[in-house]
TORGUKE-200960 format. One record per atom (N, C-alpha, C): x, y, z; residue in three letters. Coordinates in steps of 0.05 Angstrom, whole numbers, padded with zeros to 5 digits, always signed. Each point is the difference from the previous one (the first is absolute). Layout:
residues N
XYZAla ...
end
This chain:
residues 299
+00407-00167+01209Met +00024+00015+00006Met +00016+00005-00026Met +00004-00021-00016Leu +00015+00003-00024Leu -00014+00019-00019Leu -00027-00002-00002Arg -00014+00017-00018Arg +00002+00029+00009Arg -00001+00005+00027Arg +00002+00027+00010Arg +00028+00012-00006Arg +00021-00016+00003Cys +00027+00009-00006Cys +00003+00007-00029Cys -00012-00017-00018Ala +00002+00006-00028Ala -00014+00026-00007Ala -00024+00004+00013Gln -00014+00024-00005Gln +00015+00025+00009Gln +00014-00003+00023Ala +00016+00022+00011Ala +00022+00007-00019Ala +00013-00021-00011Ala +00022+00004-00019Ala -00009+00016-00024Ala -00024-00006-00010Val -00011+00014-00022Val -00006+00029+00007Val -00010+00004+00024Cys -00006+00027+00009Cys +00024+00018+00002Cys +00023-00012+00008Phe +00024+00016+00003Phe +00018+00000-00024Phe -00008-00013-00022Ala +00016+00000-00025Ala +00000+00029-00011Ala +00022+00009-00011Pro +00001+00027-00010Pro -00019+00004-00024Pro -00014+00022+00000Ala -00019+00005-00022Ala +00015+00013-00023Ala -00011-00005-00024Met +00012+00013-00024Met -00005+00030+00001Met +00019+00014-00011Arg -00002+00030-00001Arg -00013+00008-00026Arg -00026-00002-00001Ile -00015+00006-00025Ile -00007+00030+00000Ile +00008+00014-00021Glu -00006+00028-00002Glu -00013+00005-00027Glu -00023+00013+00001Arg -00016+00005-00025Arg +00011+00025-00014Arg +00003-00002-00027Val +00009+00022-00016Val -00021+00006-00021Val -00010+00024-00001Asp -00020+00007-00020Asp +00009+00021-00020Asp +00023+00011+00004Asp +00010+00022-00017Asp +00027-00008-00010Asp +00004+00001-00027Phe +00026-00008-00011Phe +00023+00019+00008Phe -00007+00023+00010Glu +00021+00019+00010Glu +00005-00003+00030Glu -00012-00020+00012Asp +00005-00004+00029Asp +00030-00003+00005Asp +00011+00015+00018Pro +00029-00001+00005Pro +00010-00027+00011Pro -00018-00016+00011Arg +00008-00026+00010Arg +00009-00019-00022Arg -00009+00004-00024Val +00007-00017-00023Val +00018+00015-00020Val +00014+00020+00010Ala +00017+00016-00018Ala +00022-00018-00012Ala +00010-00019+00015Asp +00021-00018-00011Asp -00009-00015-00025Asp -00026-00005-00003Tyr -00010-00015-00022Tyr -00008+00017-00024Tyr +00002+00026+00002Arg -00011+00017-00020Arg +00018+00001-00025Arg -00011-00007-00023Asn +00014+00000-00026Asn +00026-00015+00002Asn -00002-00026+00005Leu +00023-00016+00006Leu +00020-00001-00023Leu +00025+00006+00006Arg +00022-00002-00019Arg +00024-00012+00015Arg +00010-00022-00011Asp +00021-00015+00014Asp +00024+00017+00006Asp +00010+00016-00019Lys +00024+00015+00004Lys -00004+00022+00021Lys -00024+00012+00001Gln -00006+00020+00020Gln -00001-00012+00028Gln -00012-00024+00002Leu -00001-00014+00025Leu +00028-00006+00011Leu +00018-00009-00018Leu +00027-00006+00008Leu +00015+00025+00008Leu -00003+00021-00015Ala +00014+00025+00006Ala -00011+00013+00025Ala -00025-00005+00006Gly -00013+00013+00022Gly +00002-00014+00027Gly +00019-00018+00002Gly +00004-00014+00026Gly +00002-00030-00002Gly +00006-00010-00023Gly +00004-00029-00002Gly -00025-00016+00004Gly -00023+00009-00011Arg -00025-00014+00002Arg -00005-00016-00025Arg -00018-00019+00003Phe -00010-00016-00023Phe -00028-00008+00005Phe -00015-00007-00021Val -00028-00007+00002Val -00004-00028-00010Val -00018-00014+00014Val -00007-00027-00007Val -00029+00000-00010Val -00005-00011-00023Glu -00027+00001-00012Glu -00011-00028-00002Glu -00025-00003+00008Gly -00014-00026-00003Gly -00001-00016+00026Gly -00022-00015+00002Arg -00004-00015+00025Arg +00021-00022+00004Arg +00006-00015-00021Leu +00019-00021+00002Leu +00027+00010+00010Leu +00009+00022-00012Asn +00026+00011+00008Asn +00000+00011+00028Asn -00022+00012+00008Leu -00002+00010+00027Leu +00002-00023+00020Leu -00013-00023-00005Phe +00001-00022+00018Phe +00029-00013+00000Phe +00013+00001-00023Val +00028-00009-00001Val +00017+00018+00018Val -00005+00026-00002Met +00015+00019+00017Met -00005-00006+00030Met -00025-00005+00007Leu -00007-00004+00028Leu +00009-00027+00011Leu +00000-00020-00016Glu +00005-00027+00010Glu +00029-00011-00005Glu +00013+00010-00021Arg +00026-00012-00008Arg +00023+00019-00004Arg -00005+00025+00002Ser +00021+00020-00008Ser +00012+00013+00025Ser +00026+00008-00002Pro +00011+00016+00022Pro -00010+00028+00001Pro -00013+00009-00022Tyr -00012+00027+00000Tyr -00027+00000+00014Tyr -00007+00021+00013Thr -00026+00003+00012Thr -00014+00026-00010Thr -00026+00000-00003Pro -00013+00024-00010Pro -00001+00022+00021Pro +00004+00025-00009Asp -00004+00023+00018Asp -00029+00007+00001Asp -00015-00005-00021Ser -00029+00004-00001Ser -00011-00015-00024Ser -00027-00003+00000Ile -00014-00015-00021Ile -00024+00017-00009Ile -00004+00001-00026Leu -00023+00014-00011Leu -00017-00020-00016Leu -00025-00002+00008Leu -00018-00020-00012Leu -00026+00013-00010Leu -00009-00010-00022Ala -00028+00005-00009Ala -00019-00016+00018Ala -00025+00008+00001Asp -00019-00013+00017Asp -00002-00030-00005Asp -00001-00007-00025Arg -00003-00029-00007Arg +00024-00016+00009Arg +00024+00011-00004Ala +00024-00014+00010Ala +00001-00002+00030Ala -00009+00021+00013His -00001-00001+00030His -00018-00022+00010His -00023-00002-00012Arg -00019-00021+00008Arg +00012-00028-00003Arg +00015-00003-00022Ala +00012-00027-00006Ala +00024-00006+00018Ala +00014+00021+00009Met +00026-00004+00013Met -00001+00005+00030Met -00022+00011+00010Ala -00001+00010+00028Ala +00009-00021+00020Ala -00010-00024-00002Glu +00006-00021+00020Glu +00030-00006+00000Glu +00012-00004-00024Asp +00028-00006-00001Asp +00017+00023+00009Asp -00008+00025-00007Leu +00016+00023+00008Leu -00001+00004+00031Leu -00022-00006+00012Ala -00002+00001+00029Ala +00020-00019+00014Ala +00005-00022-00014Arg +00019-00020+00011Arg +00029+00007-00006Arg +00005+00010-00025Leu +00027+00004-00009Leu +00011+00028+00005Leu -00017+00020+00001Ala +00010+00027+00003Ala -00019+00016+00018Ala -00003-00008+00025Pro -00019+00013+00018Pro +00008+00029+00007Pro +00026+00006-00001Asp +00008+00027+00008Asp +00005+00019-00024Asp -00004-00010-00024Cys +00006+00017-00023Cys -00024+00017-00007Cys +00004+00026-00005Pro -00023+00017-00009Pro -00011-00010-00026Pro -00026-00004-00001Val -00014-00009-00024Val -00020+00022-00008Val +00005+00012-00023Phe -00018+00021-00010Phe -00020-00013-00020Phe -00025+00005+00003Val -00021-00012-00017Val -00015+00022-00014Val -00005-00004-00026Ala -00013+00021-00016Ala -00016-00013-00022Ala -00018+00016-00012Asp -00013-00009-00025Asp +00020-00006-00021Asp -00006-00019-00019Gln +00018-00006-00021Gln +00008+00025-00016Gln -00019+00017-00006Ala +00006+00024-00015Ala +00020+00018+00014Ala -00002+00002+00026Val +00019+00016+00016Val +00028-00012-00001Val +00001-00027+00003Val +00026-00014-00001Val +00013+00005-00028Val -00015-00003-00021Asp +00011+00003-00027Asp +00010+00029-00004Asp -00015+00019+00010Arg +00007+00028-00003Arg +00025+00007+00016Arg +00002-00011+00024Val +00024+00005+00016Val +00025-00011-00014Val -00002-00024-00010Ala +00024-00013-00012Ala +00006+00012-00028Ala -00020+00009-00013Gly +00004+00011-00027Gly -00004-00020-00022Gly -00009-00024+00007Phe -00005-00021-00020Phe -00019-00020+00012Phe -00015-00016-00016Pro -00019-00019+00011Pro +00014-00023+00016Pro -00008-00003+00024Ile +00011-00021+00018Ile -00020-00023-00002Ile +00004-00019-00018His -00021-00020-00006His -00005-00018+00023His +00020-00007+00016Arg -00004-00017+00023Arg -00006+00015+00026Arg +00000+00027-00002Gly -00008+00016+00023Gly +00018-00001+00024Gly +00026-00005-00004Ser +00018-00004+00023Ser +00027+00012-00006Ser +00009+00018+00018Leu +00027+00011-00001Leu +00012+00000+00028Leu +00026-00003+00002Ala +00013+00003+00026Ala +00026+00015-00004Ala +00008+00016+00019Met +00024+00016-00001Met +00021-00013+00018Met +00025-00003-00010Gly +00021-00011+00016Gly +00025+00017-00001Gly +00018-00005+00018Thr +00026+00014+00001Thr +00022-00020-00006Thr +00019+00008-00017Arg +00021-00018-00010Arg +00019-00009+00022Arg +00009+00018+00016Gly +00021-00007+00020Gly +00027+00001-00013Gly +00021-00007+00014Pro +00027+00002-00010Pro +00005-00020-00023Pro +00017+00008-00019Ser +00007-00017-00022Ser +00018-00023+00010Ser -00002-00023-00014Arg +00017-00023+00007Arg +00027+00004-00013Arg +00021-00008+00015Asp +00027-00001-00012Asp +00003-00026-00015Asp +00009+00001-00025Pro +00002-00025-00016Pro +00018-00021+00013Pro +00023+00008+00010Thr +00018-00019+00012Thr -00012-00013+00025Thr -00013+00016+00017Asp -00013-00011+00023Asp -00022-00020-00007Asp -00015+00007-00021Leu -00022-00018-00008Leu +00012-00026-00011Leu +00021+00001-00016Ala +00013-00024-00011Ala +00010-00018+00023Ala +00011+00012+00020Arg +00011-00016+00023Arg -00023-00012+00016Arg -00022+00014+00003Glu -00023-00012+00014Glu -00010-00024-00015Glu -00002+00001-00027Leu -00009-00022-00015Leu +00019-00024+00002Leu +00025+00005+00000Leu +00020-00022+00002Leu +00000-00012+00027Leu -00007+00015+00021Ala -00001-00011+00027Ala -00025-00017+00003Ala -00021+00005-00017Ala -00025-00015+00003Ala +00001-00026-00016Ala +00015-00002-00022Glu +00002-00024-00016Glu +00026+00000-00016Glu +00009-00024-00007Pro +00027-00001-00013Pro +00001+00010-00029Pro -00022-00002-00015Ala +00002+00007-00028Ala -00025+00015-00009Ala -00004+00024+00010Pro -00024+00016-00008Pro +00001+00009-00029Pro -00023+00002-00012Arg -00002+00011-00027Arg -00011+00029+00002Arg +00013+00019-00012Val -00009+00027+00000Val -00002+00010-00029Val -00014+00023-00004Val -00003+00012-00026Val +00014+00028+00001Val +00015+00006-00020Val +00013+00027-00003Val -00010+00012-00025Val -00009+00025+00001Leu -00013+00013-00022Leu +00016+00025-00009Leu +00004+00002-00026Glu +00013+00024-00012Glu -00020+00015-00018Glu -00007+00024+00008Arg -00016+00018-00016Arg -00028-00011-00008Arg -00012-00015+00017Val -00027-00009-00005Val -00019+00023+00007Val -00013+00011-00020Ser -00014+00026+00004Ser -00031-00003+00001Ser -00011-00023-00007Asp -00029-00003-00001Asp -00010-00011+00027Asp -00018+00014+00014Pro -00010-00011+00025Pro -00015-00026-00002Pro -00013-00005-00023Asp -00013-00026-00004Asp +00020-00022-00001Asp +00022+00004-00015Asn +00020-00021-00001Asn +00014-00004+00027Asn +00005+00022+00014Leu +00012-00003+00026Leu -00018-00016+00019Leu -00026+00007+00000Gly -00019-00015+00016Gly -00001-00029-00007Gly +00001-00006-00026Gly +00000-00028-00008Gly +00025-00015+00009Gly +00023+00014+00000Ile +00025-00013+00009Ile -00002-00006+00030Ile -00011+00019+00016Phe -00003-00006+00029Phe -00019-00023+00004Phe -00022-00001-00015Arg -00019-00021+00004Arg +00012-00027-00007Arg +00015-00001-00022Asn +00013-00025-00008Asn +00022-00008+00020Asn +00015+00019+00009Ala +00021-00006+00019Ala -00011-00012+00026Ala -00021+00012+00010Met -00011-00011+00025Met -00011-00028-00004Met -00012-00005-00023Ala -00012-00026-00005Ala +00020-00022-00006Ala +00024+00008-00011Leu +00018-00020-00011Leu +00027+00000+00014Leu +00001+00009+00025Gly +00024-00004+00016Gly +00020+00023+00000Gly -00007+00023-00012Gly +00018+00023+00002Gly -00002+00012+00028Gly +00022+00005+00013Arg +00000+00009+00027Arg +00001+00030+00003Arg +00009+00014-00021Ala +00001+00030+00002Ala +00004+00010-00029Ala -00004+00026-00003Val +00005+00014-00025Val +00018+00023+00005Val +00021+00002-00016Phe +00019+00022+00002Phe -00003+00018-00025Phe +00000+00027+00005Leu -00006+00019-00021Leu +00023+00019-00005Leu +00004+00006-00026Cys +00018+00021-00007Cys -00014+00027+00004Cys +00014+00023-00002Pro -00013+00026+00005Pro -00022+00006-00020Pro +00002-00010-00024Gln -00020+00007-00021Gln -00024-00018-00001Gln -00001-00020+00017Thr -00023-00018+00000Thr -00023+00012+00015Thr -00025-00004-00010Val -00023+00013+00012Val -00005-00009+00029Val -00015+00015+00015Asp -00004-00005+00028Asp -00020-00023+00005Asp +00008-00020+00016Pro -00018-00022+00006Pro -00025+00008+00016Pro +00001+00024+00013Leu -00023+00009+00016Leu -00017+00020-00015Leu +00004+00003-00026Tyr -00019+00015-00016Tyr -00027-00015+00001Tyr -00021+00015+00000Arg -00027-00012+00002Arg -00005-00022-00021Arg +00008+00006-00025Lys -00005-00020-00021Lys +00018-00025+00003Lys +00024+00004+00010Ala +00018-00023+00004Ala -00011-00018+00022Ala -00010+00012+00022Ile -00011-00016+00021Ile -00024-00015-00010Ile -00018+00013-00015Arg -00024-00013-00010Arg +00007-00023-00018Arg +00019+00004-00019Thr +00007-00021-00019Thr +00014-00023+00014Thr +00014+00006+00021Ser +00015-00022+00015Ser -00019-00016+00017Ser -00025+00008+00002Met -00019-00013+00019Met +00010+00002+00028Met +00013+00022+00006Gly +00010+00005+00027Gly +00027-00012+00006Gly +00013-00013-00019Ala +00026-00013+00005Ala +00021+00021+00006Ala -00002+00024-00012Ser +00021+00020+00006Ser -00003+00012+00028Ser -00022-00007+00014Leu -00003+00007+00028Leu +00011-00021+00019Leu +00007-00023-00011Ile +00009-00023+00016Ile +00030-00006-00006Ile +00007-00003-00025Leu +00027-00008-00008Leu +00019+00023+00005Leu +00022-00005+00015Pro +00019+00022+00005Pro +00014+00009-00025Pro +00006+00026-00001Phe +00015+00011-00023Phe +00019+00021+00010Phe +00020+00006-00016Ala +00020+00020+00007Ala +00009+00013-00026Ala +00004+00026+00001Arg +00010+00015-00023Arg +00029+00009+00004Arg +00016-00004-00020Ala +00028+00007+00001Ala +00004+00027-00013Ala +00021+00014+00007Asn +00007+00025-00013Asn +00012-00004-00027Asn +00012-00024-00005Glu +00013-00005-00026Glu -00001-00030-00005Glu -00008-00008-00024Leu -00003-00029-00005Leu +00026-00015+00002Leu +00021+00011-00011Gly +00026-00014+00000Gly +00008-00007+00029Gly -00002+00019+00018Ala +00008-00004+00027Ala -00019-00021+00013Ala -00026+00001-00007Leu -00018-00020+00010Leu +00008-00028-00008Leu +00006-00004-00026Leu +00007-00027-00009Leu +00027-00009+00012Leu +00019+00018+00002Asp +00025-00007+00013Asp -00004-00008+00029Asp -00018+00015+00014Gly -00006-00006+00028Gly -00013-00028+00003Gly -00019-00006-00018Leu -00013-00026+00002Leu +00020-00023-00005Leu +00018+00005-00020Lys +00020-00021-00006Lys +00019-00003+00024Lys +00007+00022+00013Ala +00018-00002+00024Ala -00013-00016+00022Ala -00027+00001+00002Glu -00014-00015+00021Glu -00004-00029-00008Glu +00007-00008-00025Gly -00002-00027-00008Gly -00022-00006-00020Gly -00014+00020-00010Phe -00021-00005-00021Phe +00013-00002-00027Phe -00009-00020-00015Gly +00007-00001-00028Gly -00020+00015-00017Gly +00010+00018-00017Val -00018+00017-00016Val -00006-00013-00027Val -00025-00007-00005Leu -00009-00012-00024Leu -00015+00021-00016Leu +00011+00009-00023Ala -00013+00021-00016Ala -00018-00014-00020Ala -00025+00008+00000Leu -00019-00011-00020Leu +00003+00016-00026Leu +00010-00013-00020Asp +00007+00013-00026Asp -00007-00019-00022Asp -00016+00009-00020Pro -00009-00019-00021Pro +00022-00006-00021Pro +00024+00011+00003Gly +00021-00005-00019Gly +00007-00030-00002Gly +00010-00007-00024Ala +00006-00028-00005Ala +00023-00011+00016Ala +00017+00018+00012Asp +00023-00010+00015Asp -00007-00006+00029Asp -00025+00003+00007Gly -00008-00007+00028Gly -00007-00029+00002Gly +00001-00010+00025Thr -00007-00027+00006Thr -00030-00003+00004Thr -00012-00020-00013Asp -00029-00005+00005Asp -00004-00004+00029Asp -00020+00014+00012Ile -00004-00002+00029Ile -00008-00028+00008Ile -00011-00015-00018Asp -00007-00028+00006Asp +00025-00017+00004Asp +00023+00009-00009Asp +00025-00015+00003Asp +00016+00010+00024Asp -00011+00019+00015Val +00014+00010+00024Val -00005-00019+00023Val +00021-00010+00012Ala -00002-00017+00023Ala -00004+00017+00025Ala -00025+00005+00008Ala -00005+00019+00021Ala +00014-00007+00026Ala +00002-00026+00006Gly +00012-00008+00025Gly +00030+00007+00002Gly +00012+00005-00023Glu +00029+00007+00000Glu +00005+00030+00001Glu -00021+00016-00002Ile +00003+00029-00002Ile +00005+00012+00028Ile -00015-00010+00020Gly +00000+00013+00026Gly -00019+00024-00001Gly +00005+00020+00016Pro -00017+00024-00002Pro +00001+00012-00028Pro -00023+00008-00010Ala -00001+00009-00028Ala -00016+00026-00002Ala +00011+00019-00016Ala -00014+00025-00005Ala -00007+00001-00030Ala -00026-00001-00006Leu -00009+00001-00028Leu -00001+00030-00008Leu +00016+00007-00020Leu +00002+00028-00009Leu -00017+00003-00025Leu -00019+00019+00000Leu -00017+00005-00022Leu +00001+00030-00007Leu -00003+00006-00026Gly +00002+00027-00010Gly -00027+00012-00009Gly +00002+00024-00009Thr -00023+00016-00007Thr -00016-00012-00023Thr -00025+00007-00002Glu -00017-00009-00021Glu +00011+00010-00027Glu +00002-00018-00019Gly +00009+00007-00027Gly +00030-00003-00003Gly +00016+00017+00013Glu +00029+00001-00004Glu +00014-00022+00016Glu -00011-00009+00021Gly +00013-00021+00016Gly +00023+00012+00017Gly +00019-00017+00007Leu +00022+00008+00017Leu +00021+00016-00015Leu +00012+00019+00014Thr +00022+00015-00012Thr +00025-00018-00001Thr +00019+00008-00017Glu +00025-00015-00002Glu +00015+00001+00027Glu -00002+00023+00014Ala +00014+00002+00026Ala -00011-00020+00020Ala -00027-00004+00000Ala -00012-00019+00018Ala +00008-00029-00008Ala -00001-00005-00026Leu +00007-00027-00009Leu +00029-00007+00006Leu +00017+00020-00001Ala +00029-00005+00006Ala +00005-00008+00029Ala -00018+00007+00017Arg +00003-00008+00029Arg -00013-00026+00007Arg -00014-00012-00019Ala -00013-00026+00005Ala +00020-00022+00001Ala -00006-00020+00017Asp +00017-00024+00000Asp -00007-00019-00023Asp -00025+00003-00009Arg -00010-00018-00021Arg -00023+00012-00014Arg -00002-00004-00026Arg -00023+00009-00016Arg -00018-00024-00005Arg -00026+00003+00006Val -00018-00022-00004Val -00023+00010-00018Val -00012-00018-00014Arg -00022+00008-00018Arg -00023-00020+00002Arg -00023+00009-00008Ile -00024-00017-00001Ile -00005-00007-00029Ile -00001-00026-00006Ala -00004-00009-00027Ala -00027+00009-00011Ala +00000+00011-00024Met -00025+00010-00013Met -00002-00010-00029Met -00023+00004-00011Glu -00004-00008-00028Glu +00017+00018-00018Glu +00008-00011-00023Pro +00016+00016-00019Pro -00014+00026-00008Pro +00015+00021-00002Gly -00010+00026-00008Gly -00010+00017+00023Gly -00001-00012+00024Ile -00008+00015+00024Ile +00025+00006+00017Ile +00005+00026+00005Asp +00025+00006+00014Asp -00003+00008+00029Asp -00025+00003+00010Ser -00003+00007+00028Ser -00029-00004+00008Ser -00004+00000+00027Ile -00027-00002+00011Ile -00001+00021+00022Ile -00024+00005+00010Asn -00005+00020+00021Asn +00018-00006+00024Asn +00011+00021+00012Val +00020-00003+00021Val -00012-00014+00025Val -00025+00005+00006Ser -00012-00014+00023Ser -00004-00029-00006Ser -00007-00007-00025Val -00003-00028-00008Val +00027-00014+00001Val +00021+00014-00010Ala +00027-00012+00001Ala +00009-00005+00029Ala -00006+00018+00018Ala +00007-00004+00028Ala -00014-00024+00011Ala -00026-00003-00006Gly -00015-00023+00010Gly +00011-00026-00011Gly +00006-00001-00026Ile +00010-00025-00011Ile +00027-00007+00012Ile +00018+00019+00003Ala +00026-00006+00010Ala -00001-00009+00029Ala -00016+00013+00017Leu -00003-00009+00027Leu -00012-00027+00002Leu -00020-00006-00017His -00012-00026+00000His +00020-00022-00008His +00016+00006-00020Arg +00020-00020-00009Arg +00020-00006+00022Arg +00010+00021+00013Leu +00019-00005+00021Leu -00012-00014+00024Leu -00025+00007+00006Arg -00013-00013+00022Arg -00005-00030-00005Arg -00009-00006-00025Asn -00004-00028-00006Asn +00026-00016-00002Asn +00020+00012-00012Arg +00026-00014-00003Arg +00012-00005+00028Arg -00005+00018+00019Glu +00011-00003+00026Glu -00014-00022+00016Glu -00026-00003-00005Arg -00016-00019+00016Arg +00000-00028-00012Arg +00002-00001-00027Ala -00002-00026-00013Ala +00027-00013-00003Ala +00002-00026+00003Pro +00026-00013-00005Pro +00008+00002-00029Pro +00026+00002-00005Ala +00010+00003-00027Ala -00008-00024-00017Ala -00010+00006-00024Arg -00008-00022-00018Arg +00024-00012-00014Arg +00001-00026+00000Ala +00023-00013-00012Ala -00002+00004-00031Ala +00023+00007-00011Arg +00001+00003-00029Arg +00002-00028-00014Arg -00013-00004-00022Pro +00002-00027-00013Pro +00029-00005-00009Pro +00008-00025+00003Ala +00027-00007-00008Ala +00003+00001-00031Ala +00022+00010-00010Pro +00003+00002-00029Pro +00000-00028-00012Pro -00012-00002-00024Arg -00001-00026-00014Arg +00024-00004-00017Arg 
end
């Protein structure tokens, strides 16, 4: 009886919607043709996820769901069983590798693409309040004019791994749902919440009004070494990082509660912004979790 019931359950499970595509001009895959992030955004708030790992992140851990999936034959064979379980109702288009590459306009090495819809933008204040309701002292990242998708993806990946609860963006910071940013983040920008503000100053003022202390990462000598920051005394903290090369503007620095720096070797004045974010989050996380080390008594 148990075996019969199990077999019946299998029989009535929804089947995958597999559709074969043999022509790169097939209208069913028009959304994937010559993918350009800005055109996808302008054309209805769409974004594309590239690679098997990121697709599984989207299906298993992300609030976003795919509208459709485009796979090369080899990727389909490798993923079919998992897709039947995770996305039984999602249209899955399968084509030769050459057709997939020609549709997208570039080689899709892992043979996997998925199209998603962004949905409504998050309000920064609402997101900050959600984080504070979930825990007493969340760590968040605030970005000013970070323009490189690789760096942005690295920041999201580091934030998710090292206790960052959200990322807040100024208007000039690159889109976390750009294909390259998603890929570099290893899917973290599909999971970690983010919100974009209309103006950085108003964003920082709003975070401070909600109780976040703004810590500006600045290599200047007048900053406090982040190893000397007592994380437990900060409360909610917003790590503020600036653009590659120039760093934070004076207007952003002026709104910070505190300037902190990462100690470096003499003659080195900066490190990659995603590396800096990772180090700072790691330091705060360790300082918060570890008991304060007693300083040796003066002799």
